[in-house]
C-alpha positions in Angstrom: 92.2 98.1 122.8 91.4 97.1 119.1 90.2 93.4 120.3 91.0 91.8 117.2 94.5 92.1 115.4 94.5 89.2 112.5 97.8 87.8 111.9 99.9 90.4 110.2 102.6 88.2 108.8 100.4 85.6 107.3 101.5 84.7 103.5 104.8 85.7 104.9 105.6 89.1 103.7 109.5 88.6 104.2 109.2 86.4 101.1 107.9 89.3 99.1 104.1 88.3 99.5 102.1 91.8 100.8 99.5 90.7 103.0 98.0 94.1 102.4 97.2 93.4 98.6 95.7 90.0 99.7 93.5 90.6 102.3 90.1 92.5 103.1 89.0 93.0 106.5 85.7 93.0 107.6 84.0 92.9 111.4 81.1 90.7 111.3 78.6 91.4 113.8 74.8 90.6 113.1 74.3 87.8 115.7 75.2 87.5 119.2 77.6 84.7 118.4 79.2 86.3 115.7 79.5 90.0 116.8 83.5 89.6 117.6 84.8 87.9 114.7 86.9 89.4 111.8 86.7 87.7 108.2 89.3 88.1 105.6 90.0 86.5 102.1 92.7 86.6 99.4 92.1 88.8 96.5 93.0 86.3 93.7 90.1 85.2 91.6 92.0 83.5 89.0 94.5 80.4 88.6 96.9 82.6 87.5 97.2 84.4 90.5 98.2 81.3 92.8 100.5 82.2 95.5 103.8 80.2 95.7 105.7 78.9 98.8 103.2 79.9 101.3 105.0 79.9 104.3 103.3 81.9 106.6 105.3 83.4 110.2 102.2 83.1 113.0 102.9 85.4 115.4 101.9 85.7 119.3 98.2 85.7 119.2 95.7 85.1 122.2 92.8 84.3 119.2 92.2 81.1 117.3 92.0 81.4 113.7 90.8 79.4 110.8 91.7 79.6 107.3 90.5 77.6 104.0 92.4 77.2 101.0 90.7 76.2 97.8 91.3 75.9 94.1 88.4 76.8 91.3 90.4 74.3 88.8 90.3 71.4 90.9 89.1 69.7 94.0 91.8 70.4 96.2 91.2 72.2 99.5 92.4 72.2 103.1 91.0 73.5 106.5 93.6 74.9 108.8 92.8 75.7 112.5 95.3 77.8 114.4 95.2 78.0 118.1 96.3 80.7 120.2 100.4 81.4 119.6 102.6 82.0 122.2 106.1 81.6 120.6 106.4 82.8 116.7 106.6 79.8 114.4 106.3 79.4 110.6 103.7 77.2 108.7 103.0 75.8 105.1 99.6 76.8 104.2 99.9 75.4 100.5 99.4 76.7 97.1 95.6 77.7 96.8 94.2 80.1 94.2 91.9 81.5 97.1 92.1 81.6 100.9 89.4 82.6 103.3 90.0 83.3 107.1 88.3 84.0 110.0 89.8 85.5 113.2 87.9 84.4 116.5 87.7 86.7 119.7 89.7 84.7 122.4 86.3 84.6 124.8 85.0 81.4 122.7 85.9 79.0 120.3 84.2 76.5 117.8 84.4 72.7 117.9 82.7 70.0 116.1 78.9 69.7 117.8 78.6 67.6 120.5 81.8 68.7 122.3 81.8 68.9 126.0 80.5 72.5 126.6 84.1 73.2 128.8 86.2 72.3 126.0 88.6 75.2 126.0 91.5 76.5 123.5 94.3 75.2 125.7 93.9 71.8 123.6 94.9 74.0 120.5 97.5 76.4 121.9 100.7 76.3 119.6 99.1 73.8 117.2 98.2 74.2 113.7 95.4 71.3 112.7 95.1 70.6 108.8 93.1 68.2 107.3 91.6 67.9 103.8 87.6 67.9 103.7 86.1 64.7 102.7 83.5 65.1 100.2 79.9 65.2 101.7 81.1 66.7 104.9 80.2 70.1 105.9 83.6 71.7 105.1 83.4 70.3 101.5 79.7 71.7 100.6 81.1 74.9 102.0 84.0 75.1 99.9 81.7 73.9 97.1 79.2 76.7 98.2 82.2 79.4 97.8 82.9 78.5 93.9 79.4 79.3 93.2 80.3 83.2 94.0 83.3 85.8 94.0 81.3 87.8 96.3 82.7 88.5 99.7 79.7 88.9 101.3 78.0 86.2 99.9 81.1 83.9 101.4 80.3 85.8 104.9 76.4 84.3 105.0 77.8 81.0 103.4 80.4 80.8 106.6 77.6 81.6 108.8 75.5 79.0 107.6 78.4 76.4 107.9 78.8 77.6 111.6 75.2 77.3 112.8 75.0 74.3 110.9 78.0 72.4 111.6 79.8 74.1 114.8 79.3 74.6 118.4 80.5 77.6 120.3 82.0 77.0 123.6 82.8 80.2 125.5 85.6 80.2 128.3 84.2 80.4 132.0 82.8 84.1 132.9 85.5 84.7 135.7 88.2 84.0 132.8 86.5 86.5 130.5 86.2 89.0 133.6 90.3 88.6 133.9 91.1 89.2 130.2 89.0 92.0 129.9 91.0 93.7 132.9 94.2 93.0 130.9 92.7 94.1 127.9 91.6 97.6 129.3 95.0 97.8 130.9 97.0 96.9 127.2 98.6 94.2 128.9 100.5 96.6 131.5 99.2 94.9 134.7 101.0 92.8 137.3 99.2 89.5 138.1 99.4 90.5 142.0 96.8 93.5 140.9 94.7 90.8 139.2 94.6 88.8 142.2 94.1 91.9 144.7 91.4 93.5 142.5 89.5 89.9 142.1 90.0 88.5 145.7 91.8 85.3 143.9 95.4 83.7 144.7 97.8 84.2 142.4 98.3 80.7 142.2 94.7 80.0 141.3 94.9 82.8 138.6 98.1 80.7 137.0 95.9 77.6 137.1 93.2 79.1 135.4 95.0 80.6 132.5 96.9 77.2 132.2 94.0 75.3 131.9 91.7 77.3 129.8 94.1 79.3 127.6 97.1 77.0 127.8 99.4 79.9 128.7 100.5 81.6 131.8 98.7 85.0 132.7 102.2 86.8 132.4 102.7 85.6 128.9 99.1 86.3 128.0 99.9 89.9 129.2 102.7 90.3 127.1 100.9 89.0 123.8 98.0 91.6 124.4 100.9 94.3 125.2 102.4 93.2 121.9 99.2 93.1 120.1 98.7 96.8 121.0 101.9 97.6 119.6 101.1 95.8 116.3 98.1 97.8 116.1 99.7 101.3 116.7 102.4 100.2 114.3 100.1 99.1 111.4 97.9 102.2 112.1 100.3 104.7 111.7 103.8 104.0 110.6 105.2 107.7 110.7 105.4 107.4 114.9 108.5 106.5 116.1 109.1 103.3 118.6 108.4 105.8 121.7 105.4 106.7 120.3 104.3 103.4 119.6 105.0 102.0 123.1 103.9 104.7 125.3 101.7 103.6 128.3 102.7 100.0 127.7 104.7 99.4 130.1 108.2 98.5 128.8 110.9 100.0 130.5 112.6 101.3 127.6 112.8 100.9 123.9 115.6 98.4 124.3 113.1 96.5 126.5 110.6 97.0 123.5 112.9 95.9 120.9 114.2 93.1 122.4 110.5 91.5 122.7 109.3 92.5 119.6 112.1 90.7 118.0 111.4 87.7 119.8 108.4 87.6 118.6 108.3 88.4 115.0 111.9 87.6 114.7 112.4 91.1 113.2 113.2 94.4 114.6 110.1 97.1 114.6 111.7 99.0 111.5 112.4 96.0 109.6 108.7 94.4 110.3 107.0 97.8 109.1 109.4 97.7 105.8 107.4 94.7 104.7 104.2 96.1 104.4 103.4 98.6 101.8 101.1 101.4 102.7 97.3 100.8 102.4 
């Protein structure tokens, strides 16, 4: 599967804000720690392009994601730390001239230096933590550095330095990475009993592992991986019909797919695609 799907409804296309025109998507992979990370930023470069009413829809995702909003014209800025999302929600990301975002692989997360090595994403699941960087903090300095250049590539290198200097990477346990890799290779179309049999764990033990580490049940994790694969298929080729998008993903029929898709996005598949202009 495509292991990284950024939040396609960030900056809410259903209020006529086109995500595709706002963002650039790059995979950043120069070091081991950073090999599974997607970085994007808004295309606006002047205060005249401030985007109003930045209420965005967050759809189910197993990843953690950071968004940095800031202005060139003043010192206003915010950091938004988005945990794994199990249910669709909306969030107000302010009205900033610039947005820089990072989607991390679900095998790790970043935290403040000094946290316990067994700090897991479960503590962030379903949450968005927002804060305004204080003057002199690493986050404040990063934003000041961003303002010195409009180069996306330079922003990536600045962000890499910020991670190395200010943050600590915590990986989920190896046995959880094994479980999630199996689920991803099956595109989410796998039973928990099959996972238990293949690894010699009880189903109850697998339930405990997922809840402790990712803050969701293994069944929900499978549904989200399947849903993310559908999103990838839909946004990669909008000319297909629903049966093409869901082929091999374990939906009992198109009605099952449409119910689950609408519960995750608030939209039917057709209405969802109408929110995005072709690239």
